[in-house]
N, C-alpha and C positions, 0 to 999 in steps of 0.2 A: 238885332240890327240887320240892315240890308246894305250891301255894297255891290255896285255894278262896276266892273273893271273892263278895260279894253274899249275898242271901237264898236259901239252899239250898231247893229245891223239887223235887217229883217231876217227871220228864220222861217224855214218851211213849216207847213202845218203839222206834219208828223213830229218834227223836232220840237216845235213849240209845245205841242200837247204832251210830249214825253217829258219835257222839262217841267211843265206845269204839274203833271201827275207825280213827278219825283219830289217836287217841293211839297205837294199835298201829303204824300205818304210820309216823308221825313218829319214834317211839322206835326202831323197827327201822332206819330210815334213819340215825339217830344211831349205832347200833351198827355199821351197815354202813360208813358213810363217815367217822365221827369218833368212834371208840371211846374216845378219851381226853378227849372234850369234857365239860365240865360242862353239865348240862341243867336247865332250869327249865320246869315244866309249870304253867300257870295255867288254872283253870276258873273262869270269871266268869259269874255269874248276873245278867243285866241285867233291866230292866223288861219288855222285849219279845223278848229273844233271850238265847242262851247262847253264850259264846265259849270255845273251847279254844285255847290258844296253847302251842306247844312250841318252845322256843328253845334251841339249843346254842351254846356258846362255846368256841372253841379258843384256847388261849394261843399267841401267835406262835411261840415256840420249839418247840411241839409240832406245829405245822402241817405241818412238813416231815419229821417223824419217820416212819420206816417203820412202817406200820400194817397188820396183817393184817385186822382187822375182819371183816365179812361180805361184802366186795366180791366180785362174781362170782356171788352167790346172788340168785335172784329174777329176775323177768321185766322189770324196769325200767318197769312201768306202774302202780306203786303210787299215785303222786300223781294221775295221770290218772283212775284208777279211783275214788280218793277224791273227786276233784272231781265226777265224775258222780254218786256216791252223795249228796253234800252238796247238789248242785243239784236232785236229785230231790225233796228235802224243802223246797226253797225257800231254801236257804242259799248261802253262798259260801265259797271257799277262797282264801287268799293264801299264797304260798310263795316264798321267795327268800333270797338272801344278805343278811346284816346287816353284812358287812365283817369281822366277827370270828367268824362262824359261819353258821347257817342258822335260819330261822324258818318254822314252818307255823302258820297261824291259820285256824280254822274258826269261822264265825258261823252259827248255826242259829236259826230262829224257835222260841222255846219260853219 
């Protein structure tokens, strides 16, 4: 699902591209590691920043199901590269397990 929260406004090119690449990386990781997960994407326009949160949730019965997904594809440096990109524009990235899935959150000044 997709939710857009806050007052939508134009963002600079660097910020827009960073958020786009963040969504791309997070959704690719869902397809790679949790292809049957439900996924929620939230783009939140705050007063001084913009947040992108991508969170997947895997039902317990599906966690151990054999999944092909996209495992084995890619170089394994996607989140590290994303973190570097976000920090270059003064933002931050948090990524980790939620217990029922995985969450990636980018906060950028905008």
